[in-house]
N, C-alpha and C positions, 0 to 999 in steps of 0.2 A: 775538360777534354784536351788532349795534347795534339789534336789535329789528325787529318786523314793521311794514311800511309799508302793506300792502294793507288798505284799509278793510273790504272784504267779509270777509276772513280775520279781522281784528280783531273784528268784530262777531259772527261765527259762533263764535269760539273764546274770547271773553272770558268769564271766570268771576267775577262779582261776589261778593265775600266781605265780609260784615258783621263787622268786627273788634269784639271785646268792649270795653265801656267807654263812657264819655261824655268828650267832648273839648271844650275851650274855646280861644278865641282871646283872648290877653291882649297888652298892650303894656308894654314896659319901655324905659327910656332907655339902659341900658348892659348888656352881656353879663355884667358882674360881678354883676348882680342875680340871676343864676341860681344858686341854692344847689347844685344837682347837675345838671350838663349831661346825664347819662345819662337823666334823667327827661323831657327835651324830645323831642317827636316831630320838630319842625322849627322853625326860625326864619327870618325874612326881614327884612332891614334896609331900611327905607323912610326917606324924608327926615324924616318926623315922629317916628318911633319905631321900635323893633324889635318886630315882631309875633312872638309865640311861641305855638305850639300845644302843649298839654300835656293830660294827663288831668285831668278836673275835680277829682278827689280830690286831686291834687297841687297844683293852683291853690288849692284851699281850704286845704290844709295850709300853703302859702306865703303865704296871704292876698292873692292876686292877684285883681284885679277882672276880671269878664267879664260879657257881656250875652247871649251866644249859646251854647247847649249843643247840641253836634252828635254825631251818630254818624258813624263813619268806615267808608267802603266802599272796598275796594281792587279794582281790576280785574285779576284774575290772568291777565294775558297780557303778555308782554314787547313793549310797543309802542315803536316808534322815536320818538325826539324829533322826527323829521322827518315822521311820519305826518300825513296831512291828513284831517280830517273826523271823527275819533273823538270829540273833545271836543264838537263841534257835534251829533253824533248822540246822545250820551247826555244832553247838556244839553237838547236838544229833546224827548227821551223824558220827561225829568223835568218840563220845562215843561208838557207836555200834562197832567200830573198836578198842576200848580200847586205843584211842589216846587222850592224854591230850592236851589242847590248852589254850593259853594265847591270849586274844583278845584286840585289840586297835581299837576303832572307831574314825577315823579322819573325817574331813569334807566331803571329796569326796568318800572315800572307807573304807571298813573294812579290817583289817590286822590281820592275825592269825599267831601265833608263835607256832610251834610244835617241838618236839625233832627231831634232824637231822635224826635219824634212822627211824622216822615215816613219813618223808616228802613225799615219793612216795606213800605210803599207804593213806596218808591224801589227796593228790591230786586226787587219784582214788575215794575216798569217796566223795569228793566235786564235782567232775565231774559227778558222779552217781546221786548226789542230783539234778543236773540240769535237768535230764531226768525223774525224778519221779513226 
């Protein structure tokens, strides 16, 4: 199945899950700079560099630089990549709480990275979104 497309169903049934750990966004020039690929949460190649997201403790171990420490929230519902409005809905809910978010849409779930100090407030906002 390719996932749920109905926004109302997505909002009613999404289950935000706060994953353990702290995560950071780093940049590297080449994938060969990754000592152990299994430690990488994800990477994305951009024109300027490769953005890599990894647990903070791993970035520290590898002596990679970062400026932003995030908590990782997964929306536990299989949303379709063609679903319309889900990202806007949760981004607006977080905006109302003055929470910045960085979003990754993977095949099965949407993932939201928020500043570690905003994680609890973000979870509250996302859970409230389910009931409205």
